[in-house]
C-alpha positions as CSV (number, residue, x, y, z in Angstrom):
1,M,216.3,139.5,73.5
2,R,215.9,141.7,76.6
3,C,217.4,140.7,80.0
4,L,217.2,142.6,83.3
5,A,220.0,141.7,85.7
6,V,219.4,142.6,89.4
7,C,222.8,142.5,91.1
8,Q,224.2,143.1,94.5
9,T,227.9,143.1,93.6
10,E,230.1,144.7,90.9
11,L,231.7,141.3,90.2
12,A,228.3,139.8,89.2
13,V,227.5,142.8,86.9
14,R,230.8,142.5,85.1
15,M,230.6,138.7,84.8
16,L,227.0,138.8,83.4
17,D,228.0,141.6,81.0
18,E,230.8,139.4,79.6
19,I,228.6,136.3,79.3
20,L,225.3,137.6,78.0
21,L,226.4,140.2,75.5
22,P,225.8,140.4,72.6
23,S,223.2,137.6,72.5
24,F,221.0,139.6,75.0
25,E,220.1,143.2,75.4
26,V,221.2,143.5,79.1
27,E,220.2,146.2,81.6
28,F,221.5,146.2,85.1
29,L,219.8,147.2,88.4
30,V,222.0,147.8,91.5
31,E,221.3,149.3,94.9
32,S,224.4,151.4,95.3
33,K,224.5,154.8,93.5
34,P,228.3,155.0,93.5
35,V,228.6,151.5,92.0
36,A,226.0,152.4,89.4
37,R,227.8,155.6,88.5
38,R,231.2,153.9,88.2
39,L,229.8,151.1,86.0
40,H,227.9,153.5,83.9
41,D,231.0,155.5,83.3
42,S,232.7,152.4,82.1
43,G,230.1,151.9,79.4
44,L,227.5,149.6,81.0
45,N,223.7,150.2,81.0
46,V,223.2,150.4,84.8
47,T,220.5,152.1,86.9
48,A,220.4,152.5,90.7
49,G,217.2,151.9,92.7
50,D,215.7,150.2,95.7
51,L,215.6,146.6,94.7
52,R,212.8,145.8,97.2
53,R,210.3,148.2,95.7
54,T,207.9,147.2,92.9
55,D,208.0,150.6,91.2
56,T,211.8,150.2,90.6
57,Y,210.9,147.4,88.2
58,L,207.9,149.2,86.7
59,K,210.2,152.1,85.9
60,A,212.6,149.5,84.2
61,D,209.7,148.5,81.9
62,L,209.6,144.9,83.2
63,T,207.2,142.7,81.2
64,P,206.3,139.0,81.4
65,G,208.6,138.4,78.4
66,T,211.6,140.0,80.1
67,C,214.3,137.5,81.3
68,V,215.2,138.5,84.9
69,V,218.4,137.4,86.5
70,V,218.7,138.0,90.2
71,E,222.0,137.6,92.1
72,D,221.7,135.6,95.3
73,T,224.5,136.4,97.8
74,G,222.8,134.5,100.6
75,K,221.2,137.6,102.2
76,R,217.6,137.6,103.6
77,S,216.5,140.6,101.6
78,L,216.4,138.4,98.4
79,K,212.8,137.3,99.1
80,K,211.6,140.9,99.2
81,I,213.3,141.5,95.9
82,L,211.6,138.5,94.3
83,E,208.2,139.6,95.7
84,A,208.7,143.1,94.1
85,I,209.7,141.5,90.8
86,W,206.6,139.3,90.8
87,D,204.3,142.1,91.8
88,A,205.7,144.2,88.9
89,G,204.7,141.4,86.4
90,G,207.9,139.4,86.1
91,S,207.4,135.7,85.2
92,L,210.7,134.4,83.7
93,V,213.0,134.7,86.8
94,Y,216.4,133.1,87.3
95,V,218.2,133.3,90.6
96,L,221.9,133.0,90.2
97,G,223.5,131.6,93.4
98,V,226.9,133.1,94.0
99,G,227.2,133.2,97.8
100,A,224.9,130.5,99.3
101,P,227.1,127.7,100.8
102,D,224.4,125.0,100.3
103,F,222.7,126.0,97.1
104,R,220.4,122.9,97.1
105,S,218.9,124.0,100.4
106,R,218.7,127.6,99.3
107,E,216.9,126.5,96.1
108,E,214.3,124.5,98.1
109,E,213.8,127.4,100.5
110,L,213.1,129.9,97.7
111,K,210.9,127.5,95.6
112,A,208.7,126.9,98.6
113,Q,207.6,130.5,98.2
114,F,208.3,131.1,94.5
115,P,207.7,127.7,92.8
116,E,208.1,129.1,89.2
117,L,211.6,130.6,89.6
118,N,214.6,128.9,88.2
119,Y,217.7,128.5,90.5
120,L,221.1,128.3,88.9
121,A,224.3,127.8,91.0
122,L,227.3,129.6,89.7
123,S,229.4,126.5,90.5
124,E,227.4,124.5,88.1
125,L,226.7,127.0,85.3
126,F,229.1,129.3,83.6
127,G,229.5,130.8,80.2
128,G,228.0,128.7,77.4
129,P,225.6,126.5,79.5
130,L,224.2,129.6,81.2
131,L,223.6,131.4,77.9
132,T,222.1,128.2,76.3
133,E,219.7,127.8,79.3
134,F,218.5,131.4,79.1
135,S,218.0,131.3,75.3
136,R,216.0,128.1,75.4
137,S,213.8,129.4,78.2
138,L,213.1,132.6,76.3
139,T,212.3,130.7,73.1
140,R,210.1,128.3,75.0
141,L,208.1,131.2,76.5
142,K,207.7,132.9,73.1
143,V,206.6,129.7,71.4
144,Q,204.1,128.8,74.1
145,Q,202.6,132.3,73.9
146,Y,201.9,132.1,70.2
147,Q,200.8,128.5,70.4
148,R,198.0,129.6,72.9
149,F,197.1,132.5,70.6
150,F,196.7,130.3,67.6
151,S,195.0,127.4,69.5
152,D,191.4,128.6,69.2
153,A,191.5,129.5,65.4
154,D,189.6,127.3,63.0
155,R,191.8,128.0,59.9
156,I,195.3,129.4,59.8
157,V,197.3,130.5,56.8
158,I,201.1,130.3,56.8
159,L,202.1,132.8,54.1
160,L,205.4,132.5,52.2
161,H,207.1,134.9,49.8
162,N,206.5,134.7,46.1
163,D,208.2,131.8,44.3
164,P,209.0,130.1,47.6
165,D,212.5,128.7,48.2
166,P,213.5,125.7,50.3
167,D,213.8,127.8,53.5
168,A,210.3,129.2,53.1
169,M,208.6,125.9,52.4
170,A,210.5,124.0,55.1
171,S,209.7,126.8,57.6
172,G,206.0,126.5,56.7
173,L,206.1,122.8,57.4
174,A,208.0,123.3,60.7
175,L,205.5,126.0,61.9
176,R,202.6,123.8,61.1
177,N,204.2,121.1,63.3
178,V,204.9,123.6,66.1
179,L,201.2,124.6,66.0
180,R,200.2,120.9,65.9
181,R,198.0,121.4,62.9
182,T,197.1,119.5,59.7
183,K,197.2,120.8,56.2
184,Q,193.4,121.3,56.3
185,T,193.6,123.6,59.4
186,A,196.9,125.3,58.6
187,V,197.3,126.1,54.9
188,I,200.8,126.8,53.5
189,A,200.2,129.4,50.8
190,A,201.9,132.0,48.5
191,L,200.7,134.7,46.2
192,Q,202.9,133.3,43.4
193,G,203.9,129.7,42.9
194,V,207.2,127.8,42.8
195,T,209.1,128.0,39.5
196,R,212.7,127.0,40.2
197,P,213.3,123.3,39.1
198,E,215.1,122.2,42.3
199,N,212.4,123.8,44.4
200,Q,209.7,122.0,42.4
201,R,211.6,118.8,42.8
202,M,211.7,119.4,46.6
203,M,207.9,119.9,46.6
204,N,207.3,116.7,44.7
205,L,209.7,114.5,46.6
206,L,208.5,115.7,50.0
207,D,204.9,116.1,49.0
208,I,204.7,119.7,50.0
209,H,201.6,121.6,48.8
210,V,201.8,125.3,48.5
211,E,198.4,126.7,47.8
212,L,198.1,129.8,45.6
213,I,195.9,132.5,47.1
214,S,195.2,136.1,46.4
215,A,196.0,138.9,48.9
216,Q,192.2,139.4,49.4
217,H,191.8,135.8,50.3
218,V,194.2,136.2,53.3
219,A,191.5,138.0,55.2
220,D,189.3,134.9,55.2
221,F,191.6,133.1,57.7
222,D,191.3,133.4,61.4
223,R,195.0,133.8,62.0
224,V,197.8,134.9,59.6
225,A,201.5,133.8,60.0
226,M,204.4,134.7,57.8
227,V,207.7,132.8,57.6
228,D,210.9,133.8,55.9
229,V,209.2,137.1,54.9
230,Q,207.8,140.3,56.4
231,P,204.7,142.3,55.5
232,H,206.6,145.1,53.7
233,Y,207.5,142.5,51.0
234,F,203.8,142.5,49.8
235,G,203.7,146.3,49.3
236,G,200.7,147.0,51.5
237,A,198.5,144.3,49.9
238,I,198.3,142.5,53.3
239,D,197.4,144.6,56.3
240,R,197.1,142.0,59.0
241,V,199.6,139.6,60.4
242,D,199.6,137.8,63.8
243,L,203.0,136.0,63.7
244,V,206.2,136.8,61.8
245,I,209.3,134.5,61.9
246,D,212.2,135.5,59.7
247,H,215.9,135.7,59.5
248,H,216.1,138.8,57.3
249,P,216.8,142.3,58.7
250,E,213.7,143.6,60.6
251,M,211.7,146.1,58.7
252,T,209.5,148.8,60.3
253,G,206.0,150.0,59.4
254,Y,203.9,147.1,60.5
255,T,202.6,145.5,63.7
256,A,202.3,141.8,64.6
257,V,201.0,140.2,67.7
258,Y,204.2,138.0,67.9
259,K,207.5,138.4,66.1
260,D,210.8,136.4,66.1
261,I,213.2,138.2,63.8
262,R,216.9,137.0,64.0
263,P,218.9,138.5,61.2
264,H,222.2,137.0,62.5
265,Y,220.8,133.5,61.7
266,G,221.6,132.0,58.3
267,S,218.1,130.6,57.7
268,T,214.5,130.8,59.1
269,S,214.6,127.0,59.4
270,T,217.3,127.4,62.0
271,I,214.9,129.5,64.1
272,L,212.1,127.0,63.7
273,T,214.4,124.1,64.7
274,E,214.9,125.9,68.0
275,H,211.1,126.5,68.3
276,L,210.5,122.8,67.7
277,R,213.1,121.7,70.3
278,A,212.0,124.3,72.9
279,V,208.5,122.7,73.2
280,D,209.6,119.1,72.5
281,V,207.7,118.6,69.3
282,N,208.7,115.4,67.4
283,I,210.3,116.2,64.1
284,S,209.3,113.8,61.3
285,E,211.8,112.6,58.7
286,R,210.0,114.6,56.0
287,T,210.1,117.8,58.0
288,A,213.8,117.2,59.1
289,T,214.8,116.6,55.5
290,A,213.1,119.8,54.3
291,M,214.7,121.8,57.0
292,L,218.2,120.3,56.6
293,Y,218.0,121.0,52.8
294,A,216.8,124.5,53.6
295,I,219.7,125.3,55.9
296,K,222.2,123.8,53.5
297,S,220.7,125.8,50.6
298,D,220.3,129.2,52.3
299,T,223.8,129.2,53.7
300,L,225.5,127.6,50.6
301,F,226.5,124.8,52.9
302,F,227.8,127.3,55.5
303,N,229.7,129.4,53.0
304,R,227.3,132.4,53.3
305,Q,225.6,134.1,56.3
306,A,226.0,131.1,58.7
307,N,227.1,130.9,62.3
308,R,227.2,128.5,65.3
309,V,223.4,128.2,65.6
310,D,223.0,127.1,62.0
311,I,225.7,124.4,62.4
312,E,224.0,123.2,65.7
313,A,220.6,123.0,63.9
314,F,222.1,121.1,61.0
315,S,223.8,118.7,63.4
316,Y,220.6,118.1,65.2
317,L,218.5,117.5,62.1
318,Y,221.1,115.4,60.2
319,P,220.3,112.0,61.9
320,L,216.6,112.6,61.5
321,A,216.7,113.4,57.7
322,D,216.9,111.4,54.5
323,A,220.2,112.2,52.9
324,T,219.3,110.3,49.7
325,L,216.3,112.6,49.1
326,I,218.5,115.7,49.6
327,R,220.9,114.5,46.9
328,K,218.0,114.0,44.5
329,M,216.7,117.5,45.2
330,E,220.2,119.0,44.6
331,G,220.4,117.3,41.2
332,A,218.0,119.8,39.5
333,E,220.2,122.8,39.7
334,I,221.5,123.2,36.1
335,T,219.1,123.5,33.1
336,M,219.5,124.6,29.4
337,D,217.2,127.6,30.1
338,R,219.5,128.8,32.9
339,L,222.6,128.4,30.8
340,E,221.0,130.5,28.1
341,Y,220.7,133.4,30.6
342,V,224.3,132.8,31.8
343,L,225.4,133.4,28.2
344,K,223.2,136.5,27.8
345,A,224.8,138.0,30.9
346,K,228.3,137.3,29.4
347,Q,227.3,139.1,26.2
348,H,225.7,142.2,27.9
349,G,227.5,142.3,31.2
350,R,230.2,144.7,32.4
351,M,232.8,144.3,35.1
352,Q,234.6,147.2,36.8
353,E,236.6,147.2,40.0
354,Q,235.6,143.5,40.6
355,V,231.9,144.3,40.3
356,F,230.0,142.3,37.6
357,C,226.8,143.9,36.5
358,A,224.4,142.5,33.8
359,F,220.9,143.4,32.6
360,L,219.1,140.3,31.2
361,G,216.2,142.1,29.6
362,S,212.8,140.4,29.8
363,S,212.7,137.0,31.5
364,P,209.8,134.6,31.7
365,R,210.9,133.4,35.2
366,E,212.3,135.2,38.2
367,D,214.6,132.4,39.2
368,F,217.0,132.9,36.3
369,I,218.1,136.2,37.8
370,P,219.5,135.0,41.2
371,Y,220.9,131.9,39.5
372,V,223.0,134.1,37.2
373,A,224.1,136.3,40.1
374,D,225.3,133.2,42.0
375,F,227.0,131.8,39.0
376,Y,229.1,134.8,38.2
377,L,230.2,135.3,41.9
378,Q,232.2,132.1,41.4
379,L,234.5,133.7,38.8
380,E,238.0,134.8,39.6
381,N,238.4,138.5,40.5
382,V,234.6,138.9,41.0
383,K,233.7,140.3,44.4
384,W,230.2,141.6,43.7
385,T,227.5,140.6,41.2
386,I,224.4,142.6,40.3
387,V,222.1,140.9,37.9
388,F,218.6,142.2,37.0
389,G,215.9,141.8,34.5
390,I,212.2,142.5,33.8
391,V,209.6,140.0,34.9
392,G,206.1,141.1,34.0
393,D,205.9,144.8,34.8
394,S,208.6,144.7,37.5
395,L,212.4,145.0,37.5
396,I,213.9,142.2,39.7
397,M,217.4,142.6,41.0
398,S,219.7,140.1,42.7
399,V,222.9,141.3,44.4
400,R,225.6,139.0,45.7
401,N,229.1,139.6,47.2
402,L,231.7,137.6,49.1
403,G,230.5,138.8,52.5
404,Y,233.4,140.9,53.7
405,S,232.9,144.1,51.9
406,R,230.0,146.5,52.1
407,N,226.5,145.4,52.8
408,A,224.4,144.2,49.8
409,G,221.1,144.9,51.7
410,E,222.2,148.5,52.4
411,F,222.9,148.9,48.7
412,V,219.4,147.9,47.4
413,R,217.7,149.8,50.3
414,K,219.6,153.0,49.5
415,Y,218.7,153.2,45.9
416,F,215.4,151.2,45.5
417,N,213.5,151.0,48.7
418,D,211.8,154.3,48.0
419,I,210.3,153.1,44.8
420,G,209.7,149.4,45.5
421,S,210.6,146.6,47.9
422,A,214.3,146.1,48.7
423,G,216.3,144.4,51.4
424,G,218.6,141.6,52.4
425,H,221.8,140.6,54.2
426,R,225.5,141.6,54.0
427,S,226.2,139.0,51.2
428,M,222.9,138.7,49.4
429,A,220.0,141.1,48.6
430,K,217.0,141.6,46.4
431,A,215.0,144.5,45.0
432,V,211.6,144.3,43.3
433,V,210.7,147.6,41.6
434,P,207.8,148.5,39.3
435,L,209.4,149.3,35.9
436,S,207.4,152.5,35.7
437,A,208.8,153.7,39.0
438,F,212.4,152.8,38.0
439,R,212.1,154.8,34.8
440,E,210.5,157.7,36.6
441,K,213.5,157.9,39.0
442,F,216.4,157.0,36.7
443,G,215.0,158.0,33.3
444,N,213.6,156.1,30.3
445,L,216.7,154.1,29.7
446,A,217.4,152.1,26.5
447,A,218.1,148.4,27.1
448,D,221.9,148.8,26.7
449,E,221.9,151.7,29.2
450,F,220.4,149.7,32.1
451,T,223.7,147.9,32.9
452,E,225.8,151.1,32.9
453,R,223.4,153.0,35.1
454,V,223.2,150.3,37.8
455,L,226.9,149.7,37.7
456,Q,227.6,153.4,38.3
457,L,225.2,153.2,41.3
458,A,227.1,150.3,42.7
459,L,230.5,152.0,42.3
460,E,229.2,155.1,43.9
461,F,228.0,153.1,46.9
462,L,231.3,151.2,47.2
463,H,233.4,154.4,46.9
464,E,231.6,156.0,49.9
465,H,233.9,154.2,52.3
466,A,236.7,153.0,50.1
467,P,239.5,154.6,48.0
468,D,238.9,154.9,44.2
469,K,240.5,152.0,42.3
470,N,239.2,152.7,38.8
471,K,240.0,149.4,37.2
472,L,238.1,148.6,34.0
473,V,237.7,145.1,32.5
474,K,235.3,144.1,29.7
475,A,233.1,141.1,30.5
């Protein structure tokens, strides 16, 4: 999120730098060239310019979506600064009062000329409250923009990834609520249906309908939104998207009218919780239950890729949700079919240097693969699991680790992104590669050679920034 801070004093620059980073991408504008040079030499992103000139803000690439913070020291020149910002296209403007003795009178005086500005007194706001206020305002602006863009469309599709998980389905429900649509005017859809037993139980208990459509059918809708997924996942099959909301690392090579990508969030449902709250949409018990279960599932109940915002979203949703339904959904985790593949991994797996790697061969369902990867990560002395198998004509790979070693997403992108779709977070990642492309790159391997080849790739990756340990254990 970009923030332009217009400051008169060095103290304000250093204070805002401490408060707003790293949540905001902050750029500072000051009038004094010596001050700008001194601050720039200390590592801050500072530019000097005439704060009363419109072109100063045009050069700073000010847009209506840029959050602008203006320091108010009580000087008369502030009104000319605000006029220049508005003339340059600024619309989300906060004035931070640090020198006005009577900030209420000062606020009334400024709002008489600039009714849309927000006035914050330093004596009332500091640290967390200031950051929270900025974040909510930026989210509100973003949501209102895409709400207006979608408002005149007759039919909308909210597209999920293949074999949708709880976070994808809950995010679809939440976005439909944000857009104030029904299931007739906003279709939640996927190219491949739900297969995992607990996800099917979630669909049935919460009456969630995910319509199966083809990639060609997507073009029939007036607006296209994607949640918990980005266009690269579909391998070029979908060439138009209007809105993308996702918590996975941002991928390049596509354009969207609106995007909200937050890879430091543990789930997309956390992002949508903030969207719903930003525009005061009532959250039904059904939607709250789906989103709560999604956050719990995607973060392994805050044991994986979770932070403060996920906990805040969970706390907000908990009193609105049905805890009994969540317990019923969780009860579908273990099946005899899954245990069969756990045993197959034990028979054919290899572990070296605390990396467990197993090729499962052909699998009728994709969900067996991530289940086995999660299962073996629970074993003593296992820090990485790489489990893969063949589903249809594709090789599907799930990678898990404990979260404090090298990045799982970087591993799959390094070796498989050039021949398929690959990505993920530090502690969990996935690759989907056409089997023919895998064999063209790595050779026509026999079944018992798959595990050894991928294990060696993993060790090569881990050794790039770590000493060689060379410990070998039979699985």
